N, C-alpha and C positions, 0 to 999 in steps of 0.2 A: 315338345318336338322342335328341333332346330329348323329355322327357315333358311335354306341354303342360299336364297337370293339376298339375304342380309349380311352374309359373310363378306369380308373384304379380302380378296385374293391378292396376296403379295408374292412377287417374283422371288423364287429361290435360286434358280439358275437357268441358263440356256446353253445348249451344246449341239454339236453336229457329229453324226456317226459316219463320217466319210471313210468307209472301208476299214474302220479300226476295231470292229468286233468280229470275232472269228469262231467258227465251229470247225475244229481240225478234223480232217478226214484221213490224212495219212502223210508220211514224210519219208525221205531217204535218210536213214541213219548213217552218219559218217564217222562214228566212233569205233567201228570194227572194220577189219579188212575183209569186206565181202568179196573182193576180187579173188583172193587166194584161199578163202575158207571153203573147204570141201565138205563140211558137215551139214551145210544147208545152202540154199541159193536164194538169198533175200531179194535180189533184183536181177532176175534172169535176163540173159542176153536174148533179145528178140530179133536183132539183125547185126551181122558182123561181116565186113568185107575189107579187103586190103590188109595192110600191115598196121596193127593197132597195139599199143601197150597201155596198161592202166595201173594206177596206184591209188590206194586210200591211205592217207597219212595226215596226222595232225588235224583231223576234222575237215580234210579236203579230199575231193575226188578229182583225179586228173586223168585225162585221156590224151595220148600223144599219137598222132597218125602220120604216116607217109602220105604222099600225094594219092588222091583218089581212094580214100579209105573212109570207113565210117563204122559207128557202133551205136546201138540203142539198148537201153536197159529199162525193163519194165519196173514201174514204181507203184502202179495202182490202176483202178478202174476209172472210166470216164463218167462224169455226171454233168448233164447239160447246164447246170447253174453253178458249178464249182469254179474256183480259181486255182490256177497252177502257177507256182512261183519258184524261181531259182535265183541264187545270188552268184553272180559271175565274177570271179576273181581274176581270171585270165582267159582270153579267147582270141585266137588268130585265125579262126575258121568260121564254121556255121554251127551254132549250138542252140538248143532250146528243148521244146517238148514235141513229141510225136504222138499223134492220135491215130490209132489203127483199128480198122474193122474189116476183117477179111483181106481182100486185095486193095482196099482203100487206105491210103496213108496220107495224112496231112502233117507237115512239119512247120512249126511256128517258132521263130527264134531270131537271134541276132547274128548277122553275117558280117564279120570283121573286115573281110576283103572288100566288100561293096559298101560297107558302112551304112547298113540299113537293117530295119526290122522287116522280115518278110515271111510270107505264107507260101509254102510249096505243096504241091500235090504230086506224090510219087517222085519227088526230087526235082520237079520242074516248078520254077517260080511263077505264081499266078497273081500275087499282090505284094507290094512292098512300099515302105515309107522310109525315106532317107533319114538317117540319124548319125551325122558325122561326129557328134560330141558325146557318144556313149562313154560313160565313165566306168572303168573297171571297179568292181566292188558294188556296183548297182544291182538292185533286184529287178528282175524282169517278171512281170505278172501277166498271165493270160486269163482273163475273166470271161467265162463262157456264157453264151445265151444260145437259143436255138439257131443254128447255122451262122452265128456271129461270134466274134472273138474280140473283146475290148482289151487293148494293150495298155498297160500302165508301167511306169518306170519309177523306182524309188532310188534316188542317188544317195551315196554315202553321206550320212549326217542329216538327210532330209527327214522331215517329220511325217510325211504322208506319201502315198503312191500318186504320182501325177499322171493323169490321162494322156495318152500319146496318140492313139488312132484306133480304128475299128476295121477288122478284116471280116469278110463274109465269104461263104462258099456254099453253093447249092447242094453239094454232096452231103452236108450235115443237116439239111432241112428235116429229115425224118428222125433226127436224134431225140425228138420229143417222145418217141415210142419206146417203151420200156424194153422191148425185145432188141431194139437196136443199140441203145446206149449201154445196156448191160453186157453186150458182147463187144464193146469197144475198150481198148486198153490205152494207157498213157505211159510213155517211156521218156526218159531223158536221152537225148540224142546228140551226136557229134559227127560232123561231116567235113572232109577236106575236098578241095577241088584239084587244081593242078599243082598246088604247092603243099608241103607238109604243114601241119598245124597242131595247135595245142589248146585244150580247154581245161580250166580248173574251176570247180564250183564248191562253195562252202555250205550250200543249203539247197534243198529241193523239197517242196511240200505242196499239199493241196488242201483246200478248205472251202467252206461256205463263209461268206462275209456279209457285212451289213450294207453293202452297196454304197451308192453315192449320197443317198438321202433316205429318210424314213418317214412313214406316215401311218395313219389309221390305227393308232394304239388303243387297245381295249383290254381291261383286266379279265383273266380267266376266273370264273366264279362257280359257286355251287348253284344248284337249280333254283334256289329261292332268292338269288341275287347277292348273297353274302360273298365277300371277296375270299378266294382261295389263297391261303398263305401257307408257307412251309419254311421252317427255320427263319422266320421273320421276313421272308421274301415274297413278293407278289410276282405273278407271271402275266406277261402281256403278249397278246397277239399283235403283230405289227406287219405292215407291208414294207419289205425291203426293196427299195427302188434302185434299179440299175441304170446304165446310160439310156437304155430303153427297156421296157418290160419290168417285171418285178416278181417276187414270190413271197409266200407267207412265212414269216419268221416268228419265233417265240423267244422273248427276252425274260430273264430273271432280273428283278429290280429290288434293291433294298430301299424301301420307301423313304423319301425325303433326302436321299443322297444322289450323287451322280454315278453311283456304282451300278452299271448294267452289264449283263453277260448274255451273249447269244448262246442259247442252250438247245434250240430245236428249230426244225423247219417242217412245214406241212405241205404236201402236194395231194392232188385230187384226181382220181380216175373214175370217169362215169361209165366205164365199160368198154372204152375204145382203145385201151392200152396206152393212152397218153397221160403222163404225169402233169396235170394242169397246174400252172403257176398262178392260181387264183388267190384273192386276198379278201380283206374286210370281213374276216370270220368272227362269229361269236361262238365261244367255246364254254360249255358248262359241264361240270361233273355232276351227274344226276345220281344222288345218293339213294333214290328209290330203286334204281336198276343197277347201280354200280357201273354205269357206262358213261362215256364221254359223248355228249350231244353237240352237234355242230350245225349251224346254218351259216352260209357264206354266199358271196356273189361270184358267180361263174362268168367272169369277163371273157374267158376263152371259149365259151359255148353260148354266145348270144346275149350276154349281159343280163342274165336272169338268175334267180336264186337257186341254190342247191343245198342238199342236206345229207347228213350221215351220222352214224353213231359207231362207236367202237369200244372195245375193252382195254386195248393197249393204251398206255399213257402217252398222250400226244405232245407232252411238253418237252420231251428230251429226244435228241437225235433226229434223224431224217425219217419222217413218217409219210406213207402214202395211204390215203383213205379212199375206200370204194364208196362212191357217192351216187346220188340220184338227183337229176334235174327236176325241178318243179314242172308240172304240166303247164303249157303255155296258155296264156289268156287269149281267147279268140279275138280276132280283129273287130273293133267296134264295141267290145264288151265294156261294162261299167268298171271304173277304177276300183270300186269297192269289193270286187270279187277277188278272193285269195287264190290267184293263179299267177303264173309267171308272166310279168309284163316286161317287154324290152326296156332296159334302163333301170330296172329295180336294183337298189344298192343297200349296203350297210344294215343288214337285218340284225335285230337285237331281241332276245327273248329271255323271260324268266318265269318262274312259277310263283304265283301269289298264294301263299299258304292260307291266308285268312279267307280269301274268296274261293279257294280251291279251283283255280283255273290258271292257264298259261296266258301271258301277254306277249305279243310280238309287235315290234315297230318295223316298218319298211319305208325306206326313202324312195318315193315313187314320183316319176315325172307325170304331172297331171295332164289329163287329156284336154283340159280347157286352155292350155297354153300358158298357164301361170307359173310354170317351172316346177322344181322339186318341192314336194310337201311330204310330211310324215303321215303315214296311215297306221292306225292302231287296230290290231286284230286280237281276238281272244279264242281260247279253246278250252273246253271242259274235259277233254280227253286226257288220259294218263300219258298218251303218246304225244310228244312235242312236235310231231311231224304230220299231224292230221287234225281234222275237226275245226279248222280256223274259220272264224266269222268276223265280218267287219264290225267295228265299234264306232270309230270316228276318224277324223283326219284334221290336221292343221289347215288353216285357211289363208295364211299370208307368209311372206318371206321367201328366202332362198335357202332352205334348210338342208343340212347334211350332218354326217358324223354323230348321230344321236346314240345315247346309251340310257338304259333304264337304271335308275339309282334307287337302292333300297336304303331307307332311313327308318330305323325301328320297324314298325309294321306298315309303313306307308311307302308307296312307290312314286318316284318322280321321273321325269324324262328331261335330259339336258342335251341340247344340240347346238351346233354352230349355225350361223345365219349371216347372210349378206355378203355380196361381192364388193360392197362399197365401204364397209367398215372393217378395220383390221381385227378387232376382237369384239364380236357381238354374239353372245351366248344366251339362249333362252332356257327357262326352266318351266316345265308344265307339271302339274300334279295329276297323275293318272287317276281316272281316265279322261280328265278334262283336257281336250286339245284345242280349246278356244282361247283360254286365258293363260297368259304367261307373265313371268317376271324375267329380269335380266341379271346376269352375274356382274359383279363389280371387280375391277382390277386396278392395281396401282400403275401398271404400264399396259398400253393397249396392244402389245404384241400378241402373237398367237395365230396370226394368219387370217386371211379372208376365208370365211366359212370353215374355220378350224373345227376340230373335234371336241365335243363336250364330255371329255373323259374325267369325271369326278370319281376319286377313289377314297372312300372313308376307311381309315386304318385305326384300330385301337392300339394306342401306345401308352403303356402304363395305366394311369387312371383317366386318361383323356382320349378322345377320338379326334384324330387329325384328318383334315379334308385336303387331299392333294388334287390338283388339276393338271393333267398332262395334255398338251396339245402340240400342234406343229404349224409352221407357216408354209407358204407356197412359193418359196424362192425357187429359182430355176436351177436345180441341182445338176442336171445333165450337161456335159460338155458338148453334146451334139445337138442341143436345142430341143430335146424331148420335153414336151409341156408338162407331163405328169410325174417327172422325177423331182419330188419335193420331199421333205423339207427339214429345216432345223427343228429341234424340239424345245419346249419350254415347260418348266415345272413351276407351279404356283402353289401356295399353301393358304387355305382359307382361315381367317380369324374373325371372331365376333368383335364388332367395333365396341370400343369403350363408350359408356354412357356419357 
């Protein structure tokens, strides 16, 4: 049996996913003349007034309008965490995206006459930010959150979208409800005021992206802790951090390389019609039932644990899971009771085939004031959502981001620790939560209280041990404390004698 604490973990690479991974949701195809094609209506006109002429030619869509004219063309549905992007080649008026729900219409775009990015409600400006140096050929991106819109600009030749400002509007507060956002449309719009104007765009699309930073990566596994692989790839649940807020993403990763792909997103509905943007999920495919089992932290409903299962593959596309919050722990009850305590985080669970029982670890804020500790529970039920009983808990440190690690027939627990050391990772051999060893690294990066995500992968005749973790740099441009971090990949080697 390999002793994971004796491995020397060497850095393979570090990188940042600043909005550069995408899951495409739709686009405006500019290769066909949809203006004059009467056999179909790809982008229906949702509003048209005044004197407007349109052309689609050479991959460009152009709208030319006399004074006090406008046109909007539907491109797709609204999603409260999607980004909407257009590449503006020419603009002498007001152009951008329009979000419409019944009588409510918001327009967000660039106004060339006043040289600003602005938000309008029903044609009246309610927020604006001066931008005198907008460069034609730039990409304007509107990245949505609940009632907030983060604006990014990517200038020609730039390598990334630069944050510009955030607009907010109370009329979109209820867009977290499925009934509302599913009845909201998004159109490309063009408006003139007292003068004639022209707009030409070469691209318009919408997508989910990887946000400004990433955290909480954990491999999707089978029920016994074996890593689920497909075509040589591993699947990771990650929290995709925005300027503020976040949502649960799923990445494909070719282990040992920097090849990552955003392949899915998971949202949670506890029965209130809200698609919760909760994170820190543990996802296992239970081969005993052929269902996906999930435990996660519901930050949006009181910072307690929640669970669900489903038959549909949660790795791909946009998924919403009907979930159930854990029953709350009564005030003053013992920490050892398996109920929902405010502050519970980062659940992780597997089925020990040898002992014929489930193990679950929960990062819990101790009632004695000593900070976060890990609590170990077990269940002899076939159902991973019931029968949990206290086993033990750790007694020191500032632990977080723990994962159960299967090595042969034994189970270990690896977690981050300490706000005072950049890379301090503990290894426990379950069910002993009193004695631990520490991982060894060639560089001490990986962040204060980083995640202990060790991923053993069989490659040829050998097993390779990768460690994925993240730091806690301030990723948000608006100062949001929890938008972190850069990721780091290490590979574990047995030291030479």
